[in-house]
DODREN-994970 format. One record per residue (C-alpha): residue number from 1; x, y, z. Coordinates in Angstrom, 1 decimal, decimal comma. Layout:
# residues N
<site i="NUM" east="X" north="Y" up="Z"/>
...
This chain:
# residues 445
<site i="1" east="0,0" north="0,0" up="0,0"/>
<site i="2" east="1,2" north="3,6" up="-0,6"/>
<site i="3" east="3,0" north="5,2" up="2,3"/>
<site i="4" east="0,3" north="7,9" up="2,4"/>
<site i="5" east="-2,4" north="5,3" up="3,1"/>
<site i="6" east="-0,5" north="3,2" up="5,5"/>
<site i="7" east="-2,0" north="2,6" up="8,9"/>
<site i="8" east="-0,4" north="1,5" up="12,1"/>
<site i="9" east="-0,5" north="-2,2" up="12,6"/>
<site i="10" east="-2,8" north="-3,5" up="15,3"/>
<site i="11" east="-1,2" north="-4,3" up="18,6"/>
<site i="12" east="-1,8" north="-8,0" up="18,0"/>
<site i="13" east="0,6" north="-7,9" up="15,0"/>
<site i="14" east="3,6" north="-6,3" up="16,8"/>
<site i="15" east="6,5" north="-8,3" up="18,1"/>
<site i="16" east="7,5" north="-12,0" up="18,0"/>
<site i="17" east="5,0" north="-13,0" up="20,7"/>
<site i="18" east="2,0" north="-11,0" up="19,4"/>
<site i="19" east="-0,8" north="-12,8" up="17,5"/>
<site i="20" east="-1,5" north="-11,3" up="14,0"/>
<site i="21" east="-5,0" north="-10,1" up="13,4"/>
<site i="22" east="-7,3" north="-12,7" up="11,9"/>
<site i="23" east="-10,8" north="-12,7" up="10,4"/>
<site i="24" east="-13,6" north="-14,2" up="12,5"/>
<site i="25" east="-13,6" north="-17,8" up="11,2"/>
<site i="26" east="-9,9" north="-18,6" up="11,3"/>
<site i="27" east="-9,7" north="-16,8" up="14,7"/>
<site i="28" east="-12,3" north="-19,2" up="16,0"/>
<site i="29" east="-10,4" north="-22,1" up="14,6"/>
<site i="30" east="-7,2" north="-20,8" up="16,1"/>
<site i="31" east="-8,8" north="-20,6" up="19,6"/>
<site i="32" east="-9,9" north="-24,2" up="19,4"/>
<site i="33" east="-6,4" north="-25,2" up="18,2"/>
<site i="34" east="-4,9" north="-23,5" up="21,2"/>
<site i="35" east="-7,0" north="-25,9" up="23,4"/>
<site i="36" east="-5,9" north="-28,8" up="21,2"/>
<site i="37" east="-2,3" north="-28,0" up="21,7"/>
<site i="38" east="-2,6" north="-27,5" up="25,5"/>
<site i="39" east="-4,3" north="-30,8" up="26,0"/>
<site i="40" east="-3,4" north="-33,2" up="23,2"/>
<site i="41" east="0,3" north="-32,5" up="23,6"/>
<site i="42" east="0,4" north="-34,7" up="26,7"/>
<site i="43" east="0,0" north="-37,8" up="24,6"/>
<site i="44" east="2,9" north="-37,3" up="22,2"/>
<site i="45" east="5,1" north="-36,5" up="25,1"/>
<site i="46" east="4,4" north="-39,9" up="26,7"/>
<site i="47" east="4,9" north="-41,7" up="23,4"/>
<site i="48" east="8,2" north="-39,8" up="22,5"/>
<site i="49" east="11,3" north="-42,0" up="22,3"/>
<site i="50" east="13,0" north="-40,2" up="25,1"/>
<site i="51" east="10,2" north="-41,0" up="27,6"/>
<site i="52" east="9,4" north="-44,5" up="26,4"/>
<site i="53" east="13,1" north="-45,3" up="26,1"/>
<site i="54" east="13,9" north="-44,4" up="29,8"/>
<site i="55" east="11,0" north="-46,6" up="31,0"/>
<site i="56" east="12,1" north="-49,4" up="28,7"/>
<site i="57" east="15,8" north="-49,1" up="29,9"/>
<site i="58" east="15,2" north="-48,7" up="33,6"/>
<site i="59" east="12,0" north="-50,7" up="34,2"/>
<site i="60" east="12,1" north="-53,4" up="31,5"/>
<site i="61" east="16,0" north="-53,6" up="31,1"/>
<site i="62" east="15,8" north="-53,9" up="27,3"/>
<site i="63" east="18,7" north="-54,5" up="24,8"/>
<site i="64" east="20,3" north="-51,4" up="23,3"/>
<site i="65" east="18,8" north="-52,3" up="20,0"/>
<site i="66" east="15,3" north="-51,9" up="21,5"/>
<site i="67" east="16,4" north="-48,4" up="22,7"/>
<site i="68" east="17,3" north="-47,6" up="19,1"/>
<site i="69" east="13,8" north="-48,9" up="18,1"/>
<site i="70" east="11,9" north="-46,7" up="20,5"/>
<site i="71" east="14,0" north="-43,7" up="19,6"/>
<site i="72" east="13,3" north="-44,4" up="15,9"/>
<site i="73" east="9,6" north="-45,0" up="16,3"/>
<site i="74" east="8,6" north="-41,3" up="16,3"/>
<site i="75" east="10,5" north="-40,8" up="13,1"/>
<site i="76" east="9,7" north="-44,0" up="11,1"/>
<site i="77" east="6,1" north="-43,6" up="12,3"/>
<site i="78" east="6,0" north="-41,1" up="9,5"/>
<site i="79" east="6,4" north="-43,8" up="6,8"/>
<site i="80" east="2,7" north="-44,0" up="6,4"/>
<site i="81" east="2,2" north="-40,3" up="5,9"/>
<site i="82" east="2,2" north="-40,4" up="2,1"/>
<site i="83" east="-0,6" north="-43,0" up="2,2"/>
<site i="84" east="-2,5" north="-40,8" up="4,7"/>
<site i="85" east="-2,2" north="-37,8" up="2,3"/>
<site i="86" east="-3,4" north="-39,8" up="-0,7"/>
<site i="87" east="-6,3" north="-41,3" up="1,4"/>
<site i="88" east="-7,4" north="-37,8" up="2,6"/>
<site i="89" east="-7,1" north="-36,2" up="-0,9"/>
<site i="90" east="-10,6" north="-34,8" up="-1,7"/>
<site i="91" east="-11,9" north="-35,6" up="1,8"/>
<site i="92" east="-12,7" north="-33,3" up="4,8"/>
<site i="93" east="-9,6" north="-33,0" up="6,9"/>
<site i="94" east="-10,8" north="-32,0" up="10,3"/>
<site i="95" east="-13,1" north="-35,1" up="11,0"/>
<site i="96" east="-10,5" north="-37,5" up="9,7"/>
<site i="97" east="-7,7" north="-35,9" up="11,7"/>
<site i="98" east="-9,8" north="-36,0" up="14,8"/>
<site i="99" east="-10,4" north="-39,7" up="14,2"/>
<site i="100" east="-6,7" north="-40,4" up="14,0"/>
<site i="101" east="-6,1" north="-38,3" up="17,1"/>
<site i="102" east="-8,7" north="-40,4" up="19,0"/>
<site i="103" east="-7,0" north="-43,7" up="17,9"/>
<site i="104" east="-3,7" north="-42,3" up="19,1"/>
<site i="105" east="-5,2" north="-41,5" up="22,4"/>
<site i="106" east="-6,4" north="-45,1" up="22,8"/>
<site i="107" east="-2,8" north="-46,3" up="22,3"/>
<site i="108" east="-1,7" north="-44,0" up="25,1"/>
<site i="109" east="-4,4" north="-45,3" up="27,4"/>
<site i="110" east="-3,5" north="-49,0" up="26,6"/>
<site i="111" east="0,1" north="-48,5" up="27,9"/>
<site i="112" east="-1,5" north="-48,1" up="31,4"/>
<site i="113" east="-2,6" north="-51,7" up="31,2"/>
<site i="114" east="0,5" north="-53,5" up="30,0"/>
<site i="115" east="1,8" north="-56,4" up="32,0"/>
<site i="116" east="5,3" north="-56,7" up="33,5"/>
<site i="117" east="8,2" north="-58,6" up="32,0"/>
<site i="118" east="9,0" north="-59,3" up="28,3"/>
<site i="119" east="5,4" north="-59,2" up="27,2"/>
<site i="120" east="5,0" north="-55,7" up="28,7"/>
<site i="121" east="8,1" north="-54,5" up="27,0"/>
<site i="122" east="6,9" north="-55,8" up="23,7"/>
<site i="123" east="3,5" north="-54,2" up="24,1"/>
<site i="124" east="5,1" north="-50,9" up="25,2"/>
<site i="125" east="7,2" north="-50,8" up="22,1"/>
<site i="126" east="4,4" north="-52,0" up="19,8"/>
<site i="127" east="1,9" north="-49,5" up="21,1"/>
<site i="128" east="4,5" north="-46,7" up="20,6"/>
<site i="129" east="5,1" north="-47,8" up="17,0"/>
<site i="130" east="1,4" north="-47,9" up="16,2"/>
<site i="131" east="0,7" north="-44,6" up="17,9"/>
<site i="132" east="3,4" north="-42,9" up="16,0"/>
<site i="133" east="2,0" north="-44,2" up="12,7"/>
<site i="134" east="-1,3" north="-42,6" up="13,6"/>
<site i="135" east="0,5" north="-39,4" up="14,7"/>
<site i="136" east="2,2" north="-39,2" up="11,4"/>
<site i="137" east="-1,2" north="-39,1" up="9,7"/>
<site i="138" east="-2,3" north="-36,4" up="12,1"/>
<site i="139" east="0,7" north="-34,2" up="11,2"/>
<site i="140" east="0,1" north="-34,7" up="7,5"/>
<site i="141" east="-3,6" north="-34,1" up="7,5"/>
<site i="142" east="-3,4" north="-31,2" up="9,9"/>
<site i="143" east="-1,0" north="-29,2" up="7,7"/>
<site i="144" east="-3,9" north="-28,4" up="5,4"/>
<site i="145" east="-5,7" north="-26,7" up="8,3"/>
<site i="146" east="-2,8" north="-24,3" up="8,6"/>
<site i="147" east="-2,4" north="-23,8" up="4,9"/>
<site i="148" east="-6,1" north="-22,8" up="4,4"/>
<site i="149" east="-6,7" north="-20,9" up="7,7"/>
<site i="150" east="-3,5" north="-18,8" up="8,0"/>
<site i="151" east="-2,0" north="-16,5" up="5,3"/>
<site i="152" east="1,6" north="-17,2" up="4,2"/>
<site i="153" east="3,0" north="-14,0" up="5,6"/>
<site i="154" east="1,8" north="-14,8" up="9,2"/>
<site i="155" east="1,6" north="-18,6" up="9,1"/>
<site i="156" east="5,0" north="-19,0" up="10,7"/>
<site i="157" east="4,1" north="-16,7" up="13,6"/>
<site i="158" east="0,7" north="-18,4" up="14,2"/>
<site i="159" east="2,1" north="-21,9" up="14,0"/>
<site i="160" east="4,9" north="-20,8" up="16,4"/>
<site i="161" east="2,3" north="-19,7" up="18,9"/>
<site i="162" east="0,6" north="-23,0" up="18,7"/>
<site i="163" east="3,9" north="-24,9" up="18,9"/>
<site i="164" east="4,8" north="-22,9" up="22,0"/>
<site i="165" east="1,5" north="-24,0" up="23,7"/>
<site i="166" east="2,2" north="-27,6" up="22,6"/>
<site i="167" east="5,7" north="-27,4" up="23,9"/>
<site i="168" east="4,6" north="-26,2" up="27,3"/>
<site i="169" east="2,2" north="-29,1" up="27,5"/>
<site i="170" east="4,9" north="-31,5" up="26,3"/>
<site i="171" east="7,6" north="-30,3" up="28,7"/>
<site i="172" east="5,2" north="-30,1" up="31,7"/>
<site i="173" east="4,0" north="-33,7" up="31,0"/>
<site i="174" east="7,6" north="-35,0" up="30,6"/>
<site i="175" east="8,8" north="-33,2" up="33,8"/>
<site i="176" east="5,9" north="-34,3" up="35,9"/>
<site i="177" east="6,1" north="-37,9" up="34,6"/>
<site i="178" east="9,8" north="-38,0" up="35,4"/>
<site i="179" east="9,2" north="-36,8" up="39,0"/>
<site i="180" east="6,4" north="-39,5" up="39,5"/>
<site i="181" east="8,6" north="-42,2" up="38,1"/>
<site i="182" east="11,5" north="-41,3" up="40,4"/>
<site i="183" east="9,1" north="-41,5" up="43,4"/>
<site i="184" east="7,6" north="-44,8" up="42,2"/>
<site i="185" east="8,5" north="-46,5" up="38,8"/>
<site i="186" east="5,1" north="-48,3" up="38,8"/>
<site i="187" east="3,3" north="-45,0" up="38,7"/>
<site i="188" east="3,8" north="-45,0" up="34,9"/>
<site i="189" east="0,3" north="-46,5" up="34,7"/>
<site i="190" east="-1,2" north="-43,5" up="36,4"/>
<site i="191" east="0,9" north="-41,2" up="34,2"/>
<site i="192" east="-0,3" north="-42,8" up="30,9"/>
<site i="193" east="-4,0" north="-42,8" up="32,1"/>
<site i="194" east="-3,9" north="-39,1" up="33,0"/>
<site i="195" east="-2,1" north="-38,4" up="29,7"/>
<site i="196" east="-4,8" north="-40,2" up="27,7"/>
<site i="197" east="-7,5" north="-38,2" up="29,5"/>
<site i="198" east="-5,8" north="-34,9" up="28,6"/>
<site i="199" east="-5,3" north="-36,0" up="25,0"/>
<site i="200" east="-9,0" north="-36,9" up="24,7"/>
<site i="201" east="-9,9" north="-33,3" up="25,7"/>
<site i="202" east="-7,6" north="-32,1" up="22,9"/>
<site i="203" east="-9,4" north="-34,3" up="20,4"/>
<site i="204" east="-12,8" north="-32,8" up="21,3"/>
<site i="205" east="-11,4" north="-29,3" up="20,8"/>
<site i="206" east="-9,9" north="-30,0" up="17,4"/>
<site i="207" east="-13,1" north="-31,6" up="16,1"/>
<site i="208" east="-14,7" north="-28,1" up="16,3"/>
<site i="209" east="-12,0" north="-26,3" up="14,2"/>
<site i="210" east="-13,6" north="-24,7" up="11,1"/>
<site i="211" east="-11,7" north="-24,8" up="7,8"/>
<site i="212" east="-11,7" north="-21,6" up="5,6"/>
<site i="213" east="-12,5" north="-22,3" up="2,0"/>
<site i="214" east="-12,9" north="-26,0" up="2,6"/>
<site i="215" east="-15,5" north="-26,6" up="-0,2"/>
<site i="216" east="-13,3" north="-24,8" up="-2,8"/>
<site i="217" east="-10,2" north="-26,6" up="-1,7"/>
<site i="218" east="-11,9" north="-30,0" up="-1,9"/>
<site i="219" east="-13,2" north="-29,2" up="-5,4"/>
<site i="220" east="-9,6" north="-28,2" up="-6,4"/>
<site i="221" east="-8,3" north="-31,5" up="-5,0"/>
<site i="222" east="-10,9" north="-33,6" up="-6,8"/>
<site i="223" east="-10,1" north="-31,8" up="-10,1"/>
<site i="224" east="-6,5" north="-32,8" up="-9,6"/>
<site i="225" east="-7,5" north="-36,3" up="-8,5"/>
<site i="226" east="-4,9" north="-37,9" up="-10,8"/>
<site i="227" east="-2,1" north="-36,3" up="-8,8"/>
<site i="228" east="-3,3" north="-38,1" up="-5,7"/>
<site i="229" east="-2,2" north="-41,4" up="-7,2"/>
<site i="230" east="1,3" north="-40,3" up="-7,9"/>
<site i="231" east="3,9" north="-41,7" up="-5,5"/>
<site i="232" east="7,0" north="-40,2" up="-3,8"/>
<site i="233" east="9,3" north="-40,7" up="-6,8"/>
<site i="234" east="6,9" north="-39,3" up="-9,3"/>
<site i="235" east="6,5" north="-36,0" up="-7,4"/>
<site i="236" east="10,3" north="-35,7" up="-6,8"/>
<site i="237" east="10,9" north="-36,2" up="-10,5"/>
<site i="238" east="8,4" north="-33,5" up="-11,4"/>
<site i="239" east="9,8" north="-31,0" up="-8,9"/>
<site i="240" east="13,6" north="-31,1" up="-9,0"/>
<site i="241" east="14,1" north="-28,2" up="-6,6"/>
<site i="242" east="11,9" north="-29,8" up="-4,0"/>
<site i="243" east="13,8" north="-33,0" up="-4,5"/>
<site i="244" east="17,1" north="-31,2" up="-3,8"/>
<site i="245" east="15,6" north="-29,6" up="-0,7"/>
<site i="246" east="14,5" north="-33,0" up="0,6"/>
<site i="247" east="17,8" north="-34,5" up="-0,2"/>
<site i="248" east="19,7" north="-32,0" up="1,9"/>
<site i="249" east="17,1" north="-32,4" up="4,6"/>
<site i="250" east="17,8" north="-36,1" up="4,5"/>
<site i="251" east="21,4" north="-35,5" up="5,3"/>
<site i="252" east="20,7" north="-33,1" up="8,1"/>
<site i="253" east="17,9" north="-35,2" up="9,5"/>
<site i="254" east="20,0" north="-38,3" up="9,6"/>
<site i="255" east="22,8" north="-36,4" up="11,5"/>
<site i="256" east="20,3" north="-35,4" up="14,2"/>
<site i="257" east="18,5" north="-38,7" up="14,5"/>
<site i="258" east="21,6" north="-40,8" up="14,7"/>
<site i="259" east="22,7" north="-39,2" up="18,0"/>
<site i="260" east="19,4" north="-39,5" up="19,9"/>
<site i="261" east="19,7" north="-43,3" up="20,6"/>
<site i="262" east="23,4" north="-43,0" up="21,8"/>
<site i="263" east="22,4" north="-40,0" up="23,9"/>
<site i="264" east="19,7" north="-42,0" up="25,6"/>
<site i="265" east="22,1" north="-45,0" up="26,2"/>
<site i="266" east="24,8" north="-42,6" up="27,4"/>
<site i="267" east="22,7" north="-40,8" up="30,0"/>
<site i="268" east="20,4" north="-43,5" up="31,3"/>
<site i="269" east="22,7" north="-46,5" up="31,1"/>
<site i="270" east="26,3" north="-45,4" up="31,2"/>
<site i="271" east="26,0" north="-42,3" up="33,4"/>
<site i="272" east="23,2" north="-43,9" up="35,5"/>
<site i="273" east="21,2" north="-40,7" up="35,7"/>
<site i="274" east="17,8" north="-40,9" up="37,4"/>
<site i="275" east="14,4" north="-41,1" up="35,7"/>
<site i="276" east="14,0" north="-37,3" up="36,0"/>
<site i="277" east="17,6" north="-36,5" up="34,9"/>
<site i="278" east="17,4" north="-38,9" up="31,9"/>
<site i="279" east="14,0" north="-37,5" up="30,7"/>
<site i="280" east="15,3" north="-34,0" up="31,3"/>
<site i="281" east="18,3" north="-34,6" up="29,1"/>
<site i="282" east="16,4" north="-36,4" up="26,3"/>
<site i="283" east="13,2" north="-34,3" up="26,3"/>
<site i="284" east="12,6" north="-31,6" up="28,9"/>
<site i="285" east="15,6" north="-29,4" up="28,3"/>
<site i="286" east="15,6" north="-29,3" up="24,5"/>
<site i="287" east="11,9" north="-28,8" up="24,3"/>
<site i="288" east="11,9" north="-26,1" up="26,9"/>
<site i="289" east="14,6" north="-24,2" up="25,0"/>
<site i="290" east="12,7" north="-24,6" up="21,8"/>
<site i="291" east="9,9" north="-22,8" up="23,5"/>
<site i="292" east="12,0" north="-19,7" up="24,1"/>
<site i="293" east="13,4" north="-19,6" up="20,5"/>
<site i="294" east="10,4" north="-20,5" up="18,4"/>
<site i="295" east="9,0" north="-16,9" up="18,1"/>
<site i="296" east="12,3" north="-15,6" up="16,8"/>
<site i="297" east="12,8" north="-18,4" up="14,3"/>
<site i="298" east="9,2" north="-17,7" up="13,2"/>
<site i="299" east="9,9" north="-14,1" up="12,4"/>
<site i="300" east="12,8" north="-15,1" up="10,2"/>
<site i="301" east="10,9" north="-18,0" up="8,5"/>
<site i="302" east="8,1" north="-15,6" up="7,6"/>
<site i="303" east="10,6" north="-13,4" up="5,7"/>
<site i="304" east="12,7" north="-15,8" up="3,8"/>
<site i="305" east="12,4" north="-18,9" up="1,7"/>
<site i="306" east="12,7" north="-22,1" up="3,7"/>
<site i="307" east="16,0" north="-23,1" up="1,9"/>
<site i="308" east="17,6" north="-19,8" up="3,1"/>
<site i="309" east="16,2" north="-20,5" up="6,6"/>
<site i="310" east="17,7" north="-24,0" up="6,6"/>
<site i="311" east="21,1" north="-22,7" up="5,4"/>
<site i="312" east="21,4" north="-20,6" up="8,5"/>
<site i="313" east="19,6" north="-22,8" up="11,0"/>
<site i="314" east="21,6" north="-26,0" up="10,2"/>
<site i="315" east="24,7" north="-24,6" up="12,0"/>
<site i="316" east="23,0" north="-24,6" up="15,3"/>
<site i="317" east="22,7" north="-28,4" up="15,1"/>
<site i="318" east="26,4" north="-28,6" up="14,3"/>
<site i="319" east="27,2" north="-26,7" up="17,4"/>
<site i="320" east="25,0" north="-28,9" up="19,6"/>
<site i="321" east="26,6" north="-32,1" up="18,3"/>
<site i="322" east="30,1" north="-30,8" up="18,9"/>
<site i="323" east="29,1" north="-29,9" up="22,5"/>
<site i="324" east="27,6" north="-33,3" up="23,0"/>
<site i="325" east="30,9" north="-34,8" up="21,9"/>
<site i="326" east="32,6" north="-32,8" up="24,5"/>
<site i="327" east="30,1" north="-33,9" up="27,2"/>
<site i="328" east="30,3" north="-37,5" up="26,3"/>
<site i="329" east="34,1" north="-37,5" up="26,3"/>
<site i="330" east="34,3" north="-35,8" up="29,7"/>
<site i="331" east="31,4" north="-38,0" up="31,0"/>
<site i="332" east="29,9" north="-34,7" up="32,2"/>
<site i="333" east="26,2" north="-34,5" up="32,7"/>
<site i="334" east="26,3" north="-30,6" up="32,9"/>
<site i="335" east="28,0" north="-30,4" up="29,5"/>
<site i="336" east="25,5" north="-32,8" up="28,0"/>
<site i="337" east="22,8" north="-30,5" up="29,4"/>
<site i="338" east="24,5" north="-27,5" up="27,8"/>
<site i="339" east="24,6" north="-29,4" up="24,5"/>
<site i="340" east="20,9" north="-30,1" up="24,8"/>
<site i="341" east="20,2" north="-26,5" up="25,4"/>
<site i="342" east="21,8" north="-25,6" up="22,1"/>
<site i="343" east="19,9" north="-28,5" up="20,5"/>
<site i="344" east="16,7" north="-27,1" up="21,9"/>
<site i="345" east="17,3" north="-23,7" up="20,4"/>
<site i="346" east="17,8" north="-25,5" up="17,1"/>
<site i="347" east="14,8" north="-27,7" up="17,6"/>
<site i="348" east="12,4" north="-24,7" up="17,8"/>
<site i="349" east="13,3" north="-23,5" up="14,3"/>
<site i="350" east="13,5" north="-27,0" up="12,9"/>
<site i="351" east="10,0" north="-27,8" up="14,0"/>
<site i="352" east="8,6" north="-24,8" up="12,2"/>
<site i="353" east="10,6" north="-25,4" up="9,0"/>
<site i="354" east="9,6" north="-29,1" up="9,1"/>
<site i="355" east="5,9" north="-28,3" up="9,4"/>
<site i="356" east="5,7" north="-25,3" up="7,0"/>
<site i="357" east="8,6" north="-25,6" up="4,6"/>
<site i="358" east="6,8" north="-27,6" up="1,9"/>
<site i="359" east="4,4" north="-24,6" up="1,4"/>
<site i="360" east="7,3" north="-22,7" up="-0,3"/>
<site i="361" east="7,3" north="-25,3" up="-3,1"/>
<site i="362" east="3,7" north="-26,5" up="-3,4"/>
<site i="363" east="0,6" north="-24,9" up="-4,8"/>
<site i="364" east="-2,3" north="-24,8" up="-2,4"/>
<site i="365" east="-4,1" north="-27,8" up="-3,9"/>
<site i="366" east="-0,9" north="-29,9" up="-3,8"/>
<site i="367" east="0,2" north="-28,9" up="-0,3"/>
<site i="368" east="-1,1" north="-32,1" up="1,3"/>
<site i="369" east="0,7" north="-34,3" up="-1,3"/>
<site i="370" east="4,0" north="-32,4" up="-0,8"/>
<site i="371" east="3,7" north="-32,7" up="3,0"/>
<site i="372" east="2,9" north="-36,4" up="2,7"/>
<site i="373" east="6,1" north="-37,0" up="0,6"/>
<site i="374" east="8,1" north="-34,9" up="3,0"/>
<site i="375" east="6,9" north="-36,7" up="6,1"/>
<site i="376" east="7,3" north="-40,1" up="4,5"/>
<site i="377" east="11,0" north="-39,4" up="3,8"/>
<site i="378" east="11,3" north="-38,3" up="7,4"/>
<site i="379" east="10,1" north="-41,8" up="8,2"/>
<site i="380" east="12,7" north="-43,4" up="5,8"/>
<site i="381" east="15,6" north="-41,7" up="7,6"/>
<site i="382" east="13,9" north="-42,5" up="11,0"/>
<site i="383" east="14,0" north="-46,2" up="10,0"/>
<site i="384" east="17,7" north="-46,0" up="9,4"/>
<site i="385" east="19,4" north="-43,3" up="11,5"/>
<site i="386" east="18,8" north="-44,4" up="15,1"/>
<site i="387" east="19,9" north="-48,0" up="14,4"/>
<site i="388" east="22,9" north="-46,7" up="12,5"/>
<site i="389" east="23,8" north="-44,3" up="15,4"/>
<site i="390" east="23,5" north="-47,0" up="18,1"/>
<site i="391" east="25,4" north="-49,5" up="16,0"/>
<site i="392" east="28,2" north="-47,0" up="15,4"/>
<site i="393" east="28,2" north="-46,1" up="19,1"/>
<site i="394" east="28,2" north="-49,5" up="20,8"/>
<site i="395" east="29,4" north="-51,7" up="18,0"/>
<site i="396" east="28,3" north="-55,4" up="17,7"/>
<site i="397" east="29,4" north="-58,9" up="18,6"/>
<site i="398" east="30,6" north="-61,4" up="16,0"/>
<site i="399" east="27,8" north="-63,4" up="14,4"/>
<site i="400" east="27,2" north="-65,5" up="11,3"/>
<site i="401" east="25,6" north="-63,9" up="8,3"/>
<site i="402" east="22,4" north="-65,7" up="7,3"/>
<site i="403" east="22,4" north="-67,6" up="4,0"/>
<site i="404" east="26,2" north="-67,4" up="3,5"/>
<site i="405" east="29,2" north="-69,1" up="5,0"/>
<site i="406" east="30,6" north="-65,9" up="6,4"/>
<site i="407" east="30,9" north="-64,4" up="9,8"/>
<site i="408" east="30,6" north="-60,7" up="10,6"/>
<site i="409" east="33,5" north="-59,9" up="12,9"/>
<site i="410" east="33,0" north="-58,2" up="16,2"/>
<site i="411" east="33,5" north="-54,4" up="16,3"/>
<site i="412" east="33,8" north="-52,2" up="19,4"/>
<site i="413" east="32,1" north="-49,2" up="17,8"/>
<site i="414" east="33,1" north="-45,5" up="17,6"/>
<site i="415" east="31,8" north="-44,5" up="21,0"/>
<site i="416" east="31,5" north="-40,7" up="21,3"/>
<site i="417" east="33,2" north="-40,2" up="17,9"/>
<site i="418" east="29,7" north="-40,6" up="16,5"/>
<site i="419" east="29,0" north="-37,0" up="17,6"/>
<site i="420" east="31,6" north="-35,2" up="15,4"/>
<site i="421" east="30,5" north="-37,4" up="12,5"/>
<site i="422" east="27,0" north="-36,1" up="12,9"/>
<site i="423" east="28,3" north="-32,5" up="13,3"/>
<site i="424" east="30,1" north="-32,8" up="9,9"/>
<site i="425" east="26,9" north="-34,1" up="8,3"/>
<site i="426" east="24,9" north="-31,1" up="9,7"/>
<site i="427" east="27,5" north="-28,7" up="8,3"/>
<site i="428" east="27,3" north="-30,3" up="4,9"/>
<site i="429" east="23,5" north="-30,0" up="4,9"/>
<site i="430" east="23,7" north="-26,3" up="5,8"/>
<site i="431" east="26,1" north="-25,7" up="2,9"/>
<site i="432" east="23,8" north="-27,7" up="0,6"/>
<site i="433" east="20,8" north="-25,6" up="1,5"/>
<site i="434" east="22,9" north="-22,4" up="0,8"/>
<site i="435" east="23,6" north="-23,7" up="-2,7"/>
<site i="436" east="20,0" north="-24,6" up="-3,3"/>
<site i="437" east="18,9" north="-21,1" up="-2,3"/>
<site i="438" east="21,2" north="-19,6" up="-4,8"/>
<site i="439" east="19,7" north="-21,8" up="-7,5"/>
<site i="440" east="16,2" north="-20,7" up="-6,5"/>
<site i="441" east="17,2" north="-17,0" up="-6,5"/>
<site i="442" east="18,7" north="-17,4" up="-9,9"/>
<site i="443" east="15,3" north="-18,6" up="-11,3"/>
<site i="444" east="13,4" north="-15,7" up="-9,8"/>
<site i="445" east="12,8" north="-12,5" up="-12,0"/>
């Protein structure tokens, strides 16, 4: 608008913590989403790898490979996301998303009833894996709500505010759960029952969220119905820039995921930290720090293309992994906590870019498909990186290879040298995003 006709922005639009002004319908949806984040966030906290992993290690005494599995479950739970996106194409998003959220909540409740011993450990891990598949669908389908309800220029800020509420719920649940487990490890049943109750309240709130322009959007999707049948490879062949973006995200994502399982094993098993300390290191501290930094990352993301954002943001993960290397080498829990503080600062921006970045490549009617491909590839690296990280950290015993007359020799592992390897991959990813941004800028008029 011309300078002469400019008007002061409403107070709600000023500053990183202020809510931008919204029309009545999206504002009503935003208010219901706030309640959703405040309540439903308890369930994902209890099904996060850091929380389940500490219970599995200390209460069920599982093998390190199982710790890698529970750490991986939140990530490879996204493998089904492309299928969810294709299934939801042309269908109303809010009712289907609420249904998946309700099924997830039932998984949380079921943990409260698992038996002791190996059967309980198997059920705990199985319920976590199933719940994370459902949550991957929730993430994919819910992205359309944000695409339709919130304009691009303020979407990062609004999503950041919702993420902050969710993070408060997540951190509070994790911290309270750790305290109760230190007082009585068997209280995990009460923790999961209460978490399911809170999550159910979040489902009820989300089911009432209106969707702006839903009828038009569904019509657009149905007109483009043939695109719903295209798979991951077809979409990536059609959009080379998005393929490059996801390629560098694969490198950076693997670097982050491969240190989480070794971190859990280091803190809970080797350092013998308490329930509360272990959960604090794996979950509470990084998520609490992400709460502080999300608004500032959101301001930056609203102003630049996501590839430029990732080119800067990736270096914070490099710093956190180098600090974690130092803490592991010194066997110092305070230095590990410092590393997790830096990782938390990085996590805030990473969560925003992960949720919204596909919108900088996709048209509105294809946003769900792009998100589905993106989340599915997150699942692919999640199915690889935690197991790779744990294998590199602890090594393996000698064993015969099936089907051939060969034996895989024993290997003692890299130990804490895994951390600088991850840091180098994070740095490479940041440089790759910088080169991608230059390519995108060269194509713009």
